[in-house]
C-alpha positions in Angstrom: -12.4 6.5 0.2 -15.9 5.9 -1.3 -18.4 3.2 -0.6 -19.9 3.3 -4.1 -18.1 0.9 -6.4 -21.0 -0.6 -8.4 -20.2 -0.7 -12.1 -22.2 1.9 -13.9 -20.5 2.0 -17.3 -21.9 0.2 -20.4 -18.4 0.4 -21.9 -16.8 -2.6 -20.3 -13.3 -3.4 -21.6 -12.6 0.0 -22.9 -9.1 1.4 -22.1 -9.8 4.5 -20.1 -6.7 5.3 -18.0 -7.8 8.7 -16.7 -11.2 7.3 -15.5 -9.4 4.3 -14.0 -6.9 6.5 -12.2 -9.7 8.6 -10.6 -11.6 5.5 -9.6 -8.4 4.1 -7.9 -7.6 7.5 -6.4 -11.1 7.7 -4.9 -10.8 4.3 -3.4 -7.3 4.5 -2.0 -7.2 8.1 -0.7 -9.2 10.9 0.8 -8.2 13.2 -2.0 -11.2 15.0 -3.6 -12.2 13.6 -6.9 -15.2 15.9 -7.6 -16.0 14.9 -11.2 -15.4 11.1 -11.1 -19.0 10.2 -11.7 -19.3 12.5 -14.8 -16.5 10.3 -16.4 -18.6 7.2 -16.1 -16.1 5.4 -13.8 -15.2 1.8 -14.6 -15.8 -1.0 -11.9 -13.1 -0.8 -9.3 -11.8 -4.3 -10.1 -11.1 -3.1 -13.7 -9.4 0.1 -12.4 -7.0 -1.7 -10.0 -4.2 -1.6 -12.6 -3.9 2.1 -11.5 -3.2 1.2 -7.9 0.6 1.6 -8.3 0.1 4.9 -10.0 -2.0 6.2 -7.1 0.7 4.7 -4.8 3.4 6.7 -6.7 1.4 9.9 -6.2 1.0 9.2 -2.4 4.7 8.3 -2.2 5.8 11.4 -4.0 3.8 13.6 -1.6 5.2 11.7 1.3 8.7 12.2 -0.1 8.1 15.9 -0.6 7.0 16.2 3.1 10.1 14.3 4.2 12.5 16.5 2.2 10.6 19.7 3.2 11.0 18.8 6.9 14.6 18.1 6.4 15.2 21.4 4.7 13.7 23.0 7.8 16.6 21.4 9.7 14.2 19.3 11.9 15.5 16.1 13.5 15.6 13.3 11.0 13.3 10.9 12.9 10.8 13.8 13.2 11.1 14.2 9.5 10.1 10.6 8.9 7.2 10.9 11.3 6.0 14.1 9.7 6.1 12.4 6.3 4.1 9.5 7.5 1.5 11.8 9.1 1.0 13.5 5.8 0.6 10.1 4.1 -1.9 9.1 6.7 -3.9 12.3 6.0 -3.9 11.5 2.3 -5.1 7.9 2.7 -7.2 8.3 5.9 -4.8 5.8 7.5 -6.6 3.2 5.3 -3.8 0.6 5.3 -2.7 1.3 8.9 -6.2 0.5 10.1 -6.1 -2.8 8.3 -2.7 -3.6 9.8 -4.0 -2.9 13.4 -7.1 -5.0 12.8 -5.1 -8.0 11.5 -2.7 -7.8 14.4 -5.6 -7.8 16.9 -7.4 -10.6 15.1 -4.5 -12.9 14.5 -3.0 -12.2 17.9 -6.1 -12.3 20.0 -8.4 -14.9 18.4 -8.2 -18.6 18.9 -10.4 -19.7 16.1 -11.1 -18.5 12.6 -14.5 -17.1 13.6 -13.0 -15.3 16.6 -10.3 -13.7 14.5 -12.7 -12.5 11.9 -15.0 -11.1 14.6 -12.2 -9.2 16.3 -11.0 -7.8 12.9 -14.5 -6.3 12.4 -14.4 -4.5 15.7 -13.5 -0.8 15.2 -11.8 -0.7 18.6 -8.0 -1.2 18.7 -6.4 -3.7 21.1 -2.9 -4.3 22.6 -1.7 -6.2 19.6 -2.9 -3.6 17.1 -1.4 -0.7 19.1 2.0 -2.3 19.6 2.1 -3.3 15.9 1.3 0.3 14.8 3.9 1.8 17.1 6.6 -0.5 15.9 5.8 -0.2 12.2 5.4 3.6 12.4 8.8 4.0 14.1 10.4 1.5 11.8 9.2 3.3 8.7 10.0 6.7 10.1 13.6 5.6 10.8 14.0 4.0 7.4 12.7 7.2 5.7 15.1 9.2 7.8 18.0 7.0 6.6 17.3 8.1 3.0 17.9 11.7 3.8 21.6 11.4 3.0 20.6 11.2 -0.6 19.7 14.0 -2.9 16.1 15.2 -2.7 15.1 13.8 -6.1 16.6 10.4 -5.2 14.5 10.3 -2.0 11.3 11.1 -3.9 12.0 8.3 -6.4 12.6 5.7 -3.8 9.7 6.6 -1.6 7.4 6.7 -4.6 8.6 3.4 -5.9 8.0 1.6 -2.6 4.6 3.1 -2.3 3.8 2.1 -5.9 4.9 -1.5 -5.9 3.5 -2.3 -2.5 0.0 -1.2 -3.8 0.4 -3.3 -6.9 1.0 -6.3 -4.6 -2.5 -5.6 -3.1 -4.0 -6.3 -6.6 -2.1 -9.6 -6.7 -3.4 -10.6 -3.3 -7.0 -9.9 -4.4 -6.6 -11.9 -7.6 -4.7 -14.9 -6.2 -6.4 -15.4 -2.8 -10.1 -16.2 -2.1 -12.0 -13.9 0.3 -12.1 -15.1 3.9 -15.8 -13.9 4.3 -18.7 -13.6 1.9 -18.9 -9.8 2.4 -16.6 -7.0 3.3 -14.5 -4.4 1.5 -12.4 -6.9 -0.5 -15.6 -8.6 -1.8 -17.2 -5.3 -2.6 -14.1 -4.2 -4.5 -14.2 -7.3 -6.6 -11.6 -9.7 -7.9 -9.3 -8.2 -10.6 -8.6 -10.2 -13.8 -5.3 -11.8 -14.5 -4.5 -9.1 -17.1 -5.3 -6.3 -14.7 -3.1 -7.9 -12.1 -0.2 -8.4 -14.4 -0.5 -4.8 -15.6 -0.5 -3.5 -12.0 2.5 -5.6 -11.1 4.3 -4.5 -14.3 3.6 -0.8 -13.6 4.6 -1.0 -9.9 7.7 -3.1 -10.7 8.8 -0.7 -13.4 8.4 2.4 -11.2 10.2 0.8 -8.2 12.7 -1.3 -10.1 14.0 1.3 -12.4 13.9 4.0 -9.7 15.9 1.8 -7.2 18.3 0.7 -9.9 19.1 4.3 -11.1 19.2 5.9 -7.7 21.1 3.1 -5.9 22.2 0.0 -7.8 20.5 -2.6 -10.0 21.0 -5.1 -7.3 19.2 -2.9 -4.7 16.4 -2.3 -7.1 15.8 -6.0 -7.7 16.3 -6.9 -4.1 13.7 -4.4 -3.0 11.1 -6.0 -5.4 12.0 -9.4 -4.1 11.7 -8.2 -0.5 8.3 -6.7 -1.1 7.0 -9.8 -2.9 8.3 -12.2 -0.2 6.7 -10.1 2.5 3.4 -10.1 0.7 3.7 -13.9 0.2 4.2 -14.4 4.0 1.2 -12.2 4.8 -0.9 -14.2 2.4 0.3 -17.6 3.8 -0.4 -16.4 7.4 -3.9 -15.1 6.4 -4.8 -18.4 4.7 -3.7 -20.3 7.8 -5.4 -18.0 10.3 -8.7 -17.1 8.5 -8.8 -19.0 5.3 -8.2 -16.2 2.9 -7.9 -12.4 2.4 -9.9 -9.4 3.6 -9.5 -5.7 3.1 -7.6 -5.6 6.4 -5.2 -8.2 5.1 -4.6 -6.2 2.0 -3.8 -3.1 4.0 -1.5 -5.1 6.3 0.3 -6.5 3.3 0.8 -3.1 1.7 2.3 -1.6 4.9 4.6 -4.5 5.5 5.7 -4.9 1.9 6.5 -1.1 1.7 8.5 -1.4 5.0 10.5 -4.3 3.6 11.4 -2.3 0.5 12.4 0.8 2.5 14.6 -1.5 4.6 16.4 -2.7 1.5 16.9 0.9 0.3 18.1 2.0 3.7 20.6 -0.8 3.8 21.8 -0.1 0.3 22.4 3.5 1.3 24.3 2.5 4.4 26.6 0.2 2.4 27.3 2.7 -0.4 
């Protein structure tokens, strides 16, 4: 993840998908992007429509790690944990860090100011630790439940959940005011309505079509609904607790929305 997101391009409004993809990749992951500056990257807020595509890349790598571990005949829960470890290496545990900070702040603070102050603290507390343990085990077990499917089907579902959950981050940034005047979400900028709609369309297409083809149309649609409702609940809680969104809230929303989608996929597999 980079800390340099100031717009440098004089070509505002140009459709440059490759440059937008690299800008989004640089922000959301630790993957090397050595020549992103030579492409005159667009402002991050204009590149957010590529968030679901980056999510699909991360999800595909996660799915490959899951399937690879399963081919090695390792225990299924370990396969899920191994896949999540690979994903965390790719992203620098970007979203998990946000989830832990939100849990600590919302759980340990009594006022808006206290919660925001706790969320800025780099140390992790009891609420954050417990939340991370529960969500990591939950996601690992849900990933393990998909291993009864064919390898390609597993890749499609994991990539779809990763893609749509990241498109929901764009919606959160567009529809919710920042809780503080500075911070990562403010530095990233507010995406436009068209950027948000494009991100949601791309993420919804990847996850919806993938879930419908691999499982059933009902499962594909229900997974999208589950992810959207989860993000809506995170947004409502953030507004009530701190008056808006932060980068940590976006990370928490992504993790929880992805978990909700994986839960729908796992349930659909169980009832096949």
